[in-house]
C-alpha positions in Angstrom: 138.8 122.2 101.1 139.2 118.8 99.5 136.7 117.2 97.1 137.2 113.8 98.7 134.4 112.4 101.0 134.8 112.8 104.7 135.7 109.8 106.9 137.0 107.7 104.0 133.4 107.0 102.9 132.7 106.2 99.3 131.3 109.1 97.3 127.8 108.7 95.9 127.8 107.7 92.3 124.5 107.9 90.4 123.7 104.5 89.0 123.9 104.1 85.2 121.1 102.7 83.1 122.4 99.1 83.3 122.6 99.2 87.0 119.0 100.3 87.6 117.8 97.9 84.9 119.3 95.1 86.9 117.6 96.3 90.0 114.2 96.3 88.4 114.8 92.9 86.8 115.5 91.4 90.3 112.6 93.2 91.8 110.3 91.7 89.2 111.5 88.2 90.2 110.2 88.6 93.7 106.7 87.4 94.6 104.1 90.0 93.6 103.1 90.8 97.2 106.7 91.4 98.2 107.1 93.6 95.1 104.1 95.6 96.2 105.3 96.0 99.7 108.7 97.4 98.5 107.1 99.7 95.9 104.6 101.1 98.4 107.3 101.6 101.0 109.9 103.2 98.9 108.1 104.7 95.9 104.9 105.7 97.5 106.6 106.4 100.8 103.8 104.7 102.8 104.2 103.7 106.4 104.2 100.1 107.4 100.8 100.6 109.0 99.4 102.2 105.8 100.8 99.3 103.7 99.2 96.8 106.1 95.8 98.5 105.8 96.0 98.7 101.9 97.1 95.1 101.5 94.9 93.8 104.3 97.9 92.2 106.1 99.3 92.5 109.6 102.1 95.0 110.2 104.3 92.0 111.2 103.6 90.3 107.8 104.5 93.6 106.0 107.7 93.8 108.0 108.6 90.2 107.1 107.9 90.7 103.4 109.9 93.9 103.3 112.9 92.3 105.2 112.9 89.2 103.1 112.5 91.1 99.8 115.3 93.6 100.6 117.5 90.7 101.7 116.9 88.9 98.5 117.6 92.0 96.4 120.8 92.7 98.3 122.0 89.1 97.8 121.3 89.2 94.0 122.7 92.6 93.4 125.9 92.5 95.4 128.8 91.5 93.2 
């Protein structure tokens, strides 16, 4: 069996310190409420409904903040 990934997909490479540091720097540049939505969703693994309840926002507002925040991170972090 080969050690190469199936289907020509890139193998997962664990990020180095500098790469994760850059992510957190960019995350910190986002508005505080957007940072909170991202942290609650991915670090606390909360549902959109749970985040909406905790932050006293509508689910649609949570979705918008999550989408815009992730889009901004992607644009800043992609080389």
